[in-house]
N, C-alpha and C positions, 0 to 999 in steps of 0.2 A: 824095691818100693812095694809095700803090701797094698792089696786092693780089698775093698769092702763092698759087699753086695747090698744094694738098697732096693727094696721091693716097692714098686709103685704100681698099684692095681694088680693085674695078673702077670706083669712083667717084672724082671729083675735087672737092675743096672749096676755094673761094677764101677765104683768110685774109688780113686786112689786117695791116699792120705793127704797128699798135697792139695788135691781138689776139695777134699773135705774141709781143710783149713781155709781155703779160699772162700768156700761157701759160707763158713762161719763169719769170716771177716766182712763179706758183703752183707750178710744179714745184720751184723752189728752196725754197719754203716747205715743201713736202711732204718734200723731202730733209732739211731742217733738223729738222723735227718728228720724222721717223723716226729721224734720227741721235741726237737728244736722247732719244727713247724707248728706243733700243737702248743708250744709254750708262748708263742707270740700271737697277739691279736690287735686289731685296730678298731677304734670307736669313731664313727662318723661325727660330723659337726653338730648334727641335731639330735644326737643320741647320748644316753648314759649306759654304762655297762655295770651289771650287778653280778658279782662273783659269789658263788656258793662253794665252800670247801667242806667236802664230805657231807653235802646236803644242808649245811648251815650257812646262814649269811655271813660273809667275810668282809666285803668292802664294795664300795661303788666307785667306778672309774669314769673318767670323762674323756672327751675327744682327744685322740692321739694314739700312739703305739704303746702297748703295755705287755707285761709278762705275767704268766700264770703257770701253775703247776699242771703238767700234762696228765694224760691217761685217766681222765675222769676224776682226778683229785679235786681240781677246780672246775666248776661248770659255769659257763658264761651265758647270761641273758642280756640281750640288748633291748632297750626301750627308747622309742622316739619321743623325747620330752618336749622338744621345740616344734613339733608338728601339730597342726590343728586337725584333729580327727572329726569326721562328720558321719552322722547317722541320719538316714532318710526314712520318712514314714509316709505311707500312702502312695509312694512312687519310688522308682529306682532309676539311677542314671546308668544307661547302657554304655555310653561313650561320651566322656567330657571333651570339651574343646570350645572353639569359637562358636560353633553351632552344635549345642549339646543335643544328644539323642537320648531319649528316655525309653525305658522298657514299656512295652505295650501290655504287660501283665497287669491284672487288677489286684490291689492289696486292700480290699474293702474290709477285711477282718481287723485291720489296725487303723483304718481311716474313718470308718463310720462310727459316729458317736451320738449318744442321746443327750439332747440339751435339756435345760431346766424346764422348758415348756412342753416336753415330751415330743419334740421333733427330732429328726435325724439329720445331722450335718456331716458332709464329707470333708474332713479336715486333712490337709496335707501339710507337713511341716518338716523342718530340719533341726538337728541339734549339733552344735559344734562345741568341742571340749579339748582340753589339753591335760596331759598327765603331769601333775606337779610333784608326785612322790612315787618313783618307780618301784620302790620296795613294797609299799602298800598295794600298789596296782598289781604287782605280780603275785603276792602271797596272801593277801587278806581275803580275796573273793575269787571264786572260780567263775569262768565264763564271763569275763569282764564286759565284753561287748553286749552279750545277751542281757546282763544285769542292767547296763545303762539303757538299753532299749526298753526293757520291762518297766524300769522306773520312769522313763520319759513318757511311755504310753499311759501309765497309771496317773502321772501328774497331769497330762493333757486331758484325760477323761474326767478327772476330778474338777479341774477348772472349768471345762466346757459344760459339765453337768450342772454347774451352779449359775448358768446364764441362759437367757432366752436365745432363740435361733437368730433373731435380728441383731442382737448384741454380738453374737459370735460372728455373724456374717459381715457386719459393718462397723459398729461404733466401738467395740471393746477388743479389737484384734490385738492392738499393741499391749493393752493391759493383760490380756490372756497370756501372751507370750512371756511377759515379765513375771507374772505369778507362777507359771509353769516352770520357768527357770529357777526361781527361788525355791519352789517345792522340790525340784530335782536336786539342787545343791544341798539342801538340808537332809534329804533322804540319803544321798550318797556319802555325805559326811558322817551320818550315823553308821553306815556300812564301813567307813574308814577305807574307802576305795582309792583315795589319793588322786582324784581328778578335779579339775576346775571347769565348770560349765561356762563357756564363753558367750554362747548365743543360742536362743531359741527363737525361731522365726516361722511364722505362718506363711506358707507359700500360696495355698489356694484354700478357700472356704466356700463351699457351694452345696446345693441340695444333692442328694444321691442321684445317680444316673437315671434310674427308672422314672423319677418324678421331675427331672431337670427341665424338660420341655414344658410340662404343666406349670412349673414355678415361673418360668420365663413368660408364659402366656399371662399369668396373673400379674406379674410385674409390668408387662406391656399394657394390660388393661388399666392398672393403677396409674401408669404414666400418662396414658391417653385421658383418663379422668382428670388428672391434675392439669393437663394441658388445656382441656376444655374449661375447667374451672378458672384457670388463669386468663384464658381468652375472654370468658364472660366477665370476669372481674375487670379486665382492661377496658372492655366496651362500657361496662357499667360506670367505672370511674370516669371515663372520657365523657359520657353523657351527663353524669352528675356534675362534673366540673363545668361543662358547657352551660348547662341549665343554671347552675349557681352563678356563673359569670354573667349570663344574660339577665338574671334577676337583679344582680348587683348593679349592672349597667342601667337597667330601667329605674331602679331606686335612685341611683345617682342622678340620672336625667331628671327624674321627678323632683328631687331635692333642688337641683339647679334651676329648674323651671319655677319652683316655688320661691326660691330666693330672688330670681329675676323679677317675677311678678310683684313680690313684696317691695323690692327696691324701686320698681317703676311706680307703684302706688304711693310709696313714701315720697318719691320725687314729684309726682303730680300734686300731691297734697301740699308739699312745701312750696311748689310753684304757685298754686292757687292762693296759699296763705300769703306769699310775698306779694302777689298781684293785689290781693285784697288790702294788704297793709298800705301799699302805694296808693291804691284807690282812696282809702280813707284819708290819706294825707292831702290829696288834691283830686277831688271827685270830678270836676269839670275837665281838667286836663286829661285825666285817665279815661273818662268817658269818650272824649274826643279821639284820643289815641286808639282806643279799642275800636271805635267806629271806623277810623281811617284804615286800620290794619285789616278789619273785616271786609271793607269795601275793596281794598287792594286785592285781597285773595279772591273776591267774587269777580271783580272786573277783569282779572287776568284770564278768565275763562270765556269772556264775551269778545267775539271777533269785531263787530261793528258797534260803535258807541255814538249816541246822539246826545249832545249836551244842550239843555234849554236853560236860559237865564230865568231864574225864579222871579225876576222883577217884571217880566212881560205879563200884562194882565188883559189888555183889550184885544190884541192881535193874536189870532190863532196861527201859529207857524205852519208853513206848508212842509209836509214831510214826504220824502221820497220813500214810500214804504216798499216799492217793488225792487229797489236797489238799482234801477236803470237810470241813465241820464235823461233829463227832461229837455226836449228841443226848445230852442229859443226862438 
């Protein structure tokens, strides 16, 4: 059995012919195993696989086990098409979870924006998107994430710059997000990037940090002013309503008194008229009745009464003027 010297570095090793054959067999087995391992690949449930053959697009594969040509003939790119990607602006999430932890770094270069009334707003927002065409996403644009971030920032600055600070801060937040989303989608469709913008949401809109306290002081002063105005209006309305109610009550009482006096006067006039009519029918009887009624009302108020017969002419009656009994 002949031996063959194999030089490895500075040393030489004698290898027999049988050992050389064995090494060749092992090497071939390794090549076959590696070739088989490189020929199979798996695509996950939320992914698509894009195969390039000799650098040219060949096919798109879907979740499951697949076969490709090894040794660089077919090159595989996996793209998560059913995953919702998110880009954050003005802040960064350091650790997501039930209690999310955010990065303490400042990102004012992307969050500070000039509004239409030449004020600065600190705008923090997120963009969520999905990849709808993996081929376009991979090969039409370089730096896909950077492109999406640049388009998102340009869209937000464009929309914010067309509105006043108060509109951005309060009234038009939803409208701004929708307009920025439409602007982003149109621009990325022009780039043929193959993504679908799912959501643009404003997280925080506030004045910049250096003037935040001053802005809050101004807001507090305005709120105190509005509170004072509301309290004064409440007191004013309360007094006005009270005075108006009192005036209406007095007017109603005066009208009631006028109606009462009018009705009494009418009743007295009608009574006098009816008495007069009866008097005209029988003057003597009426005169006698009036006399008797008058005397009745007068005599009720006299405690002691002395009655003298009008027929007595010659004899002067003896009157007990002192009210005491006269001794017999």
